N, C-alpha and C positions, 0 to 999 in steps of 0.2 A: 419415534423422528430421525429417518435418516441424515445424514451428512451432504449436504451440498455436492451436485457434480459427482457421488458415487453412486455410479449406478452399480454397478455389485451388489449394493449395500440392501438393493432395494424392492428381490426377487420380486413377490406375485404383481409388483403393482408394475412394474418394467413387464411383468407379460401380458398388461389388458393389449399394452399396445402388437401384440403377435395375433393378438385373440381378433381384434380385430382385420387386421392385414389378412390374415387367413379366410377368416369367414365374411368379411365385408365384403370385401375390395375382388374379389377372383370375381369374371365372367360379367362386372359391372361396366356400364359405358355412361359419362357424365357429359352434361351438355357447358356446366359453367359451376359457381361456385355457388349458386342457389338449387340447384341441383343435388349438388355432392350433399347439402347440409339438407336439402328435404327425402333423400335417401335414406342418409344414416339416422335422424329423426324415426321414418318408418320405421326401421331396418332395429333402431332401441327395442322401440314402441312391442313392436311383435317378435320377434327372436332373441334380444340380447339380454334381455328387462325381465324375460317368462322362462327362461331355461332355467333349469336346476342342478347351481353355479357346483363346482368339484369342488369347492372347498367347502364354504357353508352349507348344502345340500338346501337349499334352498333358492325359490328364483330372490335376486337381487332386484324386484320390486317390493316385495313383500318385507324382505330387512329391511327398504330404506325406508320404508313406512314405519318400520314399528323403531328404526332409531334416529325419527327426523328427529324427535323431543329434542335429541339430546344436543345437535346440529349446535355451530354458534354459526350467526350473520357473517358473513365474509365483508359486508357493508365498514367501513371505520377501521379494520382490520390492518395493522402494516403488512406487505406486503412479503413473501419470503425472501424475496430479493435485497430488503436490508438488512434483510442479519444472515446472508450467505458472504463467507469470503472466498476474493477472488485471493489466486496467487501469481504472480507477476515477477520475473525476474531481475533485478537493476542494473540499469545501463552505465554505462562509462559515463554519460552525462550524469549520474547519479538521479534519475530523473526518471518513473513506473506509470503509466497511460491506464487510465479508466473514465471512463462515457468520452471519448474521443478527445482528454485534456488530459493535461501530463504534469503530474505532481513529483517536487522533492525529496527523497527522505535521505538520509544517513553518507556522507561519501563514504563512510569503512563499507559500504555496505554493497558495492560496487561486484555484481555480479552473483551477491546472493538470490537469494528469494527471500519475499515479503509477503503479507497476505494484506489483503486490502478489501476492507470495509467500510459500509454508508451506514452511520449513526445520522434521522435527520439529515439539518446543514450542515453535516463534518463525512470526512472524508481521514479513520483511522487503517494505520500502516503497523503491523504491526512483524519481529520478528523475531522466530523461536518462540512464541506467546507474549513477548514483551512490548510492551508499545512504544514504535519508535518516532513518528511523525502526527501532526495533527493536524490538520487543512481545512479552510472552512472551504465547501463546494464549491466549484467554478460552475457558471449559469457559461449554458451556451455548446460549441470545441470549437478545438484548435486551439488551447488559452495554456496558459503557464505559470505555477506559483511555485514559485521559490521561495523556502526559507534561508535566509543565509547563515544561520547556525548549521544548515548542513552541509554549505560547503566548504572545499580543502580551504579554504582564502579564513575561516575562522580557525579552523587546525593549525594552523599557520600560526592567528596570532597571536593566539594562549597560550603557544611555545613559545612566542616569543616574551611575551607577556611574565613567562614565569621562568622566563634565562635572569629578563630585565630584574624578575623580583627574586630573583636569589642573589645577582650580584648586587645589589640593592641591598638584603640585609647581611649580607659576610662582612661587604664594606659597616654596614653599621655595627656589627660586631667590634670589628678588627679599629673602631672609631676614628677609621681615615677619613680627611678631606683632602684630597687633593688639588690643589689648585697649579698651575703651571701659566707661569709670568712669559710675557709675548716681549722679546726684545730682539732688538737692532741686531744683523751680525758685524755690525761695528764694532760692538762691546765687546765681542769674542776675538776680533782683531788686533784691539784695544789691548787686550788682558794676556792676549798668543805675545805683541811686540813688548810687554813688561819682562814673562818669563823669559824672555831670551836675551834681555836687555841686563837681569839679573844674572844668568850663567857666563855673561861677558863679561864680567866684573868680575862674579868670583874664579 
């Protein structure tokens, strides 16, 4: 299985598009999309499925009949879109877009690339293979989902908390509890007057 959005790894699968463009489309005219489908079905049945394939050396319809028993019914199978990851650059507001909605990722990833992947009703964000955000998938479009812990405010709060805890720890180790008494300025004036009168007496 090839990685999503890596066309260069798909080889002959991608060449099928070239085959249809070069062998079905030239010289044809179409009235509408229904006419396109009818002509394509007829061409598949009489030309594409009956030719000797260059790789398998047998008609594709014969190969299909032999492999039919090994195929898995598509109904009930998750779509490839659920497993595929899409790359996004984190914007200056630390948001990334997905399906016309915007989701937050950690503030420190601004300007960097993250990969988004839908899993059920969740949207996961990965950076260098590590999960960095996990959001409930938003319904509708043009909505915003921001987790407080992703923003710069959380970083600042954490720094303040660590700083306060460090200071508290230092005071606790020193065993110091500092109480500052609030006095009226008149107390200091009387004290200065007292020292001044003692100097005069001496």
